[in-house]
C-alpha positions in Angstrom: 9.2 -25.5 -29.5 7.5 -22.7 -31.7 8.0 -19.4 -31.9 4.6 -18.8 -32.8 2.0 -17.4 -31.0 -1.9 -18.7 -31.4 -4.2 -16.0 -31.9 -7.3 -16.6 -33.1 -9.7 -17.8 -30.6 -8.1 -17.0 -27.4 -5.7 -20.0 -28.2 -2.5 -18.7 -26.3 -4.1 -18.5 -22.4 -1.1 -16.9 -21.8 -1.3 -13.8 -24.0 -4.6 -11.8 -22.9 -5.6 -8.7 -24.6 -5.0 -5.6 -22.3 -9.3 -5.2 -22.2 -9.4 -9.2 -20.9 -6.4 -8.1 -18.4 -8.0 -5.7 -16.9 -12.0 -7.8 -16.5 -9.4 -11.1 -14.8 -8.2 -8.1 -12.4 -12.1 -6.3 -12.1 -13.3 -10.6 -11.2 -10.6 -11.6 -8.8 -11.6 -11.2 -5.3 -8.3 -9.4 -4.3 -7.6 -7.7 -6.8 -11.4 -6.6 -8.0 -11.2 -5.0 -4.2 -8.7 -2.6 -4.9 -10.3 -1.3 -8.1 -13.5 -0.3 -7.1 -14.5 3.6 -6.5 -15.1 2.8 -2.8 -12.8 1.0 -1.5 -12.3 0.9 2.2 -8.7 0.5 3.3 -9.3 0.3 7.2 -12.1 -2.4 5.9 -10.6 -4.5 3.9 -8.1 -4.7 6.1 -9.9 -5.2 8.9 -11.6 -8.2 7.1 -7.9 -9.7 6.5 -7.2 -9.9 10.1 -10.1 -11.2 10.2 -9.8 -14.1 8.2 -5.8 -13.9 8.9 -5.8 -13.7 4.9 -3.7 -10.0 5.0 0.1 -10.9 4.1 -1.6 -13.7 1.3 -3.2 -10.7 0.3 -0.7 -8.6 -0.1 1.7 -11.0 -1.9 -1.6 -11.3 -4.4 -1.6 -7.7 -5.4 2.2 -7.9 -5.9 2.0 -10.4 -7.7 -1.2 -8.8 -9.9 1.3 -6.1 -10.7 3.9 -8.0 -12.2 1.8 -9.4 -14.0 0.0 -6.5 -15.4 3.6 -5.3 -16.5 4.3 -7.8 -17.7 1.5 -7.6 -20.0 2.2 -4.5 -20.5 5.2 -5.3 -21.9 4.1 -8.4 -23.8 1.7 -6.1 -26.0 3.9 -3.2 -26.4 6.7 -5.6 -27.8 4.3 -8.2 -29.8 1.9 -5.0 -31.4 3.7 -1.7 -31.2 2.6 -0.4 -34.3 -1.0 -1.6 -33.5 -1.2 -0.3 -29.6 0.2 3.6 -31.7 -3.0 3.3 -33.2 -5.5 2.2 -30.1 -3.1 4.0 -27.4 -6.7 5.3 -25.9 -6.4 1.8 -23.9 -2.8 3.0 -22.2 -4.1 5.6 -19.2 -6.7 3.6 -17.8 -4.5 0.9 -17.7 -2.0 3.1 -16.1 -4.4 4.1 -13.7 -5.2 1.0 -12.5 -1.8 0.4 -12.3 -1.9 3.1 -9.9 -4.3 2.4 -7.5 -3.3 -0.7 -7.3 0.1 0.5 -6.4 -0.8 2.6 -4.1 -3.1 -0.1 -2.4 -0.3 -2.1 -1.9 1.4 0.9 -0.4 -1.7 2.3 1.5 -1.7 -1.7 2.6 2.1 -2.0 3.8 1.9 1.0 5.9 -0.9 0.2 7.6 0.0 -3.5 8.4 3.2 -1.9 10.1 0.9 -0.1 11.9 -0.9 -2.3 13.1 1.7 -4.7 13.8 2.6 -2.0 16.0 0.1 -1.8 18.0 -0.4 -5.0 18.5 2.9 -5.8 19.7 2.9 -2.8 22.0 0.5 -3.7 24.7 1.9 -7.6 24.3 5.4 -6.0 25.1 3.8 -4.4 28.0 2.5 -7.2 28.9 5.0 -9.6 29.4 
């Protein structure tokens, strides 16, 4: 097993430049919605509930956050000297990461609230 990383022509599909991972998230059906400027939490939750996809969306967002963290750490470790010269990308990545984290927190909070709203009438019916 070689320790070298092929950086020519995108040969190593596990190593994306920061701009590619951001593009990947923007194109992703779940991640992209949270990165939109006009993201509507209630609309998103309602759609997920109708499709019974809320839990999978939360998991996908959490996995995306982990993936972004791993990528950031990998890029910093591999290219720290070059990154010092190109640090202008960091604020954008931090902003996107913060938006995703806020979206996940908000989604989890709304999910708990909706569960209570659904459970309370059910308990009253029993």
